[in-house]
C-alpha positions, -999 to +999 in steps of 0.1 A: -387-454-463-399-467-438-412-499-441-390-498-472-358-483-458-339-492-491-363-478-512-365-444-490-318-442-491-324-451-535-351-424-538-332-397-519-299-407-535-321-407-572-335-373-561-302-356-559-286-371-589-315-360-608-315-323-594-278-322-597-275-335-633-310-317-645-316-288-624-275-280-631-276-266-594-257-288-574-217-294-583-196-322-568-181-312-532-149-310-542-155-281-568-176-263-552-164-259-520-127-261-518-121-236-497-137-265-467-127-298-479-148-325-495-161-346-463-158-383-469-161-412-445-137-418-419-138-454-427-119-446-461-099-417-447-064-421-458-036-415-436-012-386-446+007-403-477-014-432-485-033-419-521-063-435-509-083-404-515-090-394-552-068-363-541-051-352-504-053-315-494-018-314-477-025-275-467-055-256-459-051-226-445-083-203-439-077-166-426-111-142-414-107-111-410-140-088-395-149-053-385-168-035-361-188-026-393-198-060-400-172-060-435-148-094-438-125-110-457-121-145-456-083-158-474-079-193-484-052-212-492-046-246-499-021-274-517-039-308-529-021-336-540-041-351-572-037-391-567-058-408-597-078-399-625-113-390-599-093-363-584-087-351-617-121-350-622-127-334-591-108-307-592-111-299-631-131-269-622-129-248-587-164-233-582-171-207-555-206-195-548-214-156-535-236-128-537-224-095-555-249-079-538-228-076-509-195-098-520-166-101-543-146-131-548-107-131-564-086-163-574-053-148-575-030-181-577-039-213-592-008-228-597+001-266-607+033-285-602+042-313-622+059-349-610+087-340-632+096-302-620+073-285-642+046-257-633+019-240-653-004-212-640-042-208-651-044-177-667-072-151-660-091-160-691-101-194-676-121-175-648-155-170-652-181-155-637-219-167-641-253-166-620-261-196-600-273-217-619-307-220-595-310-184-606-307-188-647-347-181-654-346-154-626-335-120-631-340-107-600-313-127-589-286-126-613-265-113-582-264-145-568-236-163-586-207-186-591-168-176-601-151-207-615-114-215-629-112-246-651-082-264-647-065-280-677-035-302-677-042-314-644-029-350-640-026-376-611+004-370-591-001-333-599+002-306-571-024-282-573-022-250-551-047-221-553-055-189-533-093-174-530-101-140-510-137-132-505-150-098-495-180-089-479-189-053-473-226-042-464-244-068-457-279-067-453-275-077-414-239-051-408-233-041-385-235-076-372-211-106-384-210-143-375-190-175-387-192-210-380-163-232-390-154-277-382-119-283-385-113-316-414-125-349-396-122-369-429-087-374-436-092-357-463-068-328-449-031-334-437-025-300-420-046-273-415-045-236-400-072-215-389-067-176-379-097-148-369-087-117-371-113-093-346-119-064-337-121-055-301-124-043-275-135-083-263-132-087-230-126-130-230-132-153-201-125-189-205-148-217-191-147-258-200-121-254-222-137-228-246-136-192-253-166-172-248-170-136-247-176-120-210-205-090-204-224-098-235-197-079-253-197-088-292-184-103-308-191-132-287-161-167-296-169-204-288-146-226-289-152-265-286-137-282-263-110-300-284-082-280-273-060-312-264-063-321-303-044-288-318-025-257-306-039-226-303-024-193-295-044-157-293-024-126-296-040-087-287-036-052-292-054-021-285-074-024-314-076-063-325-079-097-312-063-125-331-069-159-329-046-192-348-053-225-345-027-254-361-039-287-362-013-312-368-014-340-394-014-363-361-039-351-348-075-370-338-105-347-332-133-358-315-170-352-325-181-317-319-206-316-296-225-289-271-231-286-234-264-306-241-242-332-264-261-315-304-236-315-326-222-281-332-190-264-348-160-260-338-157-223-334-189-201-335-182-162-337-210-138-336-218-102-325-254-117-316-256-112-280-288-130-279-314-147-300-343-120-298-318-099-312-315-123-347-356-124-344-359-086-344-334-080-373-353-108-393-384-097-381-377-064-391-373-075-427-395-107-434-427-090-419-422-057-430-452-054-453-461-021-469-495-006-482-490-016-514-478-052-503-514-056-487-534-045-514-518-065-544-523-091-519-558-088-513-564-085-547-548-117-555-564-134-529-597-120-542-592-139-576-583-170-561-616-176-539-646-156-537-661-140-504-680-169-498-652-195-487-649-197-451-611-183-437-600-220-441-609-225-479-592-192-483-560-204-465-556-238-487-561-219-518-533-190-507-513-222-495-513-243-529-511-205-552-481-195-530-467-233-531-469-233-574-450-203-574-415-218-586-388-218-557-355-201-566-336-235-548-309-214-531-300-221-491-316-194-467-299-165-462-285-164-495-298-134-506-292-115-472-328-119-462-335-098-487-368-098-501-390-083-533-423-067-530-453-086-532-461-071-562-421-080-578-433-121-568-463-122-585-451-108-616-421-123-620-439-161-608-413-174-590-395-171-553-372-174-527-385-199-493-383-168-475-405-147-501-428-178-502-430-176-461-432-135-466-465-137-494-478-166-477-478-154-444-495-121-452-520-135-474-531-157-447-536-129-422-561-117-449-579-146-451-589-147-413-561-168-401-533-162-377-503-167-393-466-164-387-430-172-395-410-196-376-372-202-385-360-238-375-324-250-378-302-281-372-311-303-345-295-282-312-288-253-331-307-228-320-299-240-283-262-228-291-251-190-300-273-167-322-263-167-353-283-169-389-260-196-399-276-220-373-309-217-397-316-234-430-354-234-433-384-211-426-421-219-420-456-203-419-474-218-387-506-215-384-526-215-352-559-234-358-572-231-325-562-203-300-579-220-269-557-248-244-540-269-259-535-247-292-534-268-323-512-252-350-505-262-387-472-256-405-471-249-437-437-255-460-442-234-496-410-235-505-417-279-516-442-267-546-459-296-543-461-311-505-498-319-490-516-293-469-496-291-432-470-321-441-437-307-438-404-328-440-404-353-410-370-341-402-382-310-391-415-323-372-414-321-334-380-296-337-378-262-324-384-233-340-376-189-334-410-174-342-406-139-362-436-122-357-427-095-333-451-085-303-468-054-296-438-036-283-420-042-318-395-068-310-397-110-305-405-124-265-374-133-251-363-167-271-400-168-287-398-202-297-427-231-312-420-269-313-435-276-346-459-299-350-448-333-348-484-352-363-494-357-395-522-332-409-539-372-423-530-407-416-504-422-434-505-448-457-489-470-484-508-493-505-488-513-530-508-540-555-490-562-579-502-581-608-480-602-626-479-632-653-452-659-656-453-671-694-441-703-707-407-699-713-400-687-681-409-647-686-423-625-657-445-592-670-462-573-639-481-540-634-471-523-603-495-497-589-484-472-554-514-447-536-492-432-512-500-404-478-473-391-459-436-389-456-430-413-488-454-394-505-436-365-502-408-380-511-422-393-546-436-359-553-402-342-558-383-369-567-414-371-602-419-332-599-379-322-603-376-350-626-381-344-662-409-367-679-381-388-702-362-398-674-388-412-656-384-444-663-350-444-646-367-429-615-391-460-613-366-483-624-347-476-590-383-478-577-382-513-588-351-523-577-357-509-542-387-535-545-368-564-556-375-563-593-344-575-616-363-563-647-368-539-670-393-512-666-409-502-700-437-478-689-444-456-659-471-424-654-479-409-623-503-387-609-502-350-609-480-337-580-493-304-580-526-324-568-518-328-534-554-330-515-552-366-533-529-395-525-498-394-550-503-423-573-477-439-595-476-468-624-450-490-641-447-522-662-419-541-659-407-576-675-380-601-664-372-628-693-360-657-675-374-649-640-383-686-631-363-716-648-387-744-649-361-774-654-350-768-619-373-790-590-390-776-580-390-735-587-390-713-554-403-678-561-409-656-530-440-630-526-437-602-555-443-581-527-420-550-512-397-563-483-410-549-449-381-527-437-385-530-396-357-508-376-328-528-367-327-542-327-312-522-303-273-524-304-257-534-269-251-501-253-217-493-237-206-500-203-230-476-183-252-459-211-289-464-211-302-487-241-321-461-263-355-467-275-360-480-309-375-458-331-403-467-356-409-432-370-440-418-382-470-442-374-479-458-407-503-481-427-488-510-452-508-528-471-492-549-503-509-574-523-500-594-551-517-612-578-499-637-602-505-661-629-495-690-640-488-710-673-516-740-678-496-768-663-478-756-630-479-770-598-483-745-569-481-747-529-483-716-510-466-704-475-484-703-439-501-669-428-488-651-400-503-629-375-484-607-351-502-585-323-489-558-302-498-523-294-468-504-314-476-526-343-493-552-358-484-574-386-509-602-407-502-618-441-522-643-461-514-664-490-538-686-513-541-702-546-573-706-570-566-727-598-533-709-615-537-678-598-516-671-565-529-643-544-503-631-515-511-601-492-492-583-462-504-555-439-485-539-415-496-512-389-472-488-371-490-477-344-468-458-325-438-437-329-407-458-301-407-489-284-394-485-250-362-497-242-372-526-219-393-542-242-363-553-262-369-588-265-406-586-273-399-562-306-369-587-316-404-615-314-419-591-334-392-587-360-385-624-362-419-632-368-421-604-396-387-611-414-394-653-410-428-646-425-411-623-458-384-656-460-410-677-470-412-690-509-439-703-530-430-737-543-438-748-582-435-776-603-442-780-637-432-805-667-406-790-689-422-812-720-452-788-723-449-767-751-462-735-749-493-728-766-491-715-799-514-691-823-535-705-847 
């Protein structure tokens, strides 16, 4: 959370934990995707033979075969050495996601070899096939499934071997096919093999160490320039191309980057020649509103808002209505970009992210707004080769002003509780592809838009702490948050997706990030769906023995959240330019504290600070009135970044803020004073 980075990290981690546990939609990476090993920090990576990882892939062999009609077969063969009890837990169950409407998963081999030489094969009865937990309550999407195999009798020192075959037939986007693949860089895999079997004719040419399709004849194959680190071979006959990579245990792969320096897979296969081809395919699916769709959507719009409302008010009500539908938490494209009719969506009260955009764009058009569907991906992804796997988010973009300069509003109804016009920060200012076709029924050449980078309102964060210290040193505090902006969205999602009986745990992490070490006793929050107003959170916390009056004197900090500012820029590599200092979205933060002290306490307050700059301002005030201490800190981030040539100025600003936050109040109290007793 900027300006509270520790808070942001804790809340993101907490949201993941609670979603995984309570919604049961996520699995351990080692369990969910053994077809691609669990990613771990390279700093903790083990060299072959060193049991530093809970489990080590001694062999990971992956083979793909694609047919000209778009069908495919993926086979994964793995041998895993279990090093610890954590490895046993990670591989106690293997899970494989698939869509039954166009895919099947077979597990022909699961074999355990014990250190003593004994072996065991997993029986077919240990394999289960169930709907994905994200669609348990969505009867229309029971084809989105997880095939699991339970591994019984696994112990540290065992070797686990398994083979998994995934077959795809009649994909909704067939005859097109595509693939992204990246080789392991974590040290979890000792030896890796990768094979591609592709249909001919394909004329290939080599350029900059990569392999590209020539003359735009599909499929196109791109190989990142890491050929120094692996062996590569290709074979061709009149019917097929076969490519093989062998990654030796001693290999050291550099980060995979495209020609523009953006992260990229090591291998990309795609039968889409250009992005407009893919845009046209997705447009045909996501903007194909039927007459019945229009009639049902118009009827529902009429129940939401009378004709006397303005187009904007109708749009706002449409957005809130569609957002409040339950979102099926499925990655973009899980259903092959298929969607149900408007009638089916409304009758079920749940939808995929694609369906929400499909419905919202239609209702917005009927309300009189200029609405279009856009899809975005990771940074740089849509400047690489065209394929659906590069896309991970769908938006509805409203053009508010047709004249130059045009003004746009981005809407993400999949979040359910996002304020109107607020989308996740990682997508703001990023390029997205337009899916609405032009008059000829096809998108224009690489028709894209930079999603708005500005927030729809001023980002603010207010924190008020009202606390008291008792004669026995116990601290009791009430903390109130009121937020607008990115941190608001984070907290809305966290409280919305966490059951109320677990809100204390959520507030406990929030309090820890604020520096409180006590126990949260109660917590309340405003309605996450009430997105037109700031989101508020209130919690009470107690901490026995917060101060020890026997110490002379007692020093305590202001009971305020720390204002985390970006670190100063690191010294650049020789010849490299110094990067600007990223401050993020402009944000105003105001924190206040009122602390009541027990009778007989003397107190000395620190001196306030004031720093002014064109990129940020900071001011603090501390005062004492009788037995009441007040403190406030106010920081206002005015710009998104500080130019690199002003690093010295920023360092001075940072030192002033950190120096102010390091100041303490000094308390002194006679310990012989007995606490007041009740009559």
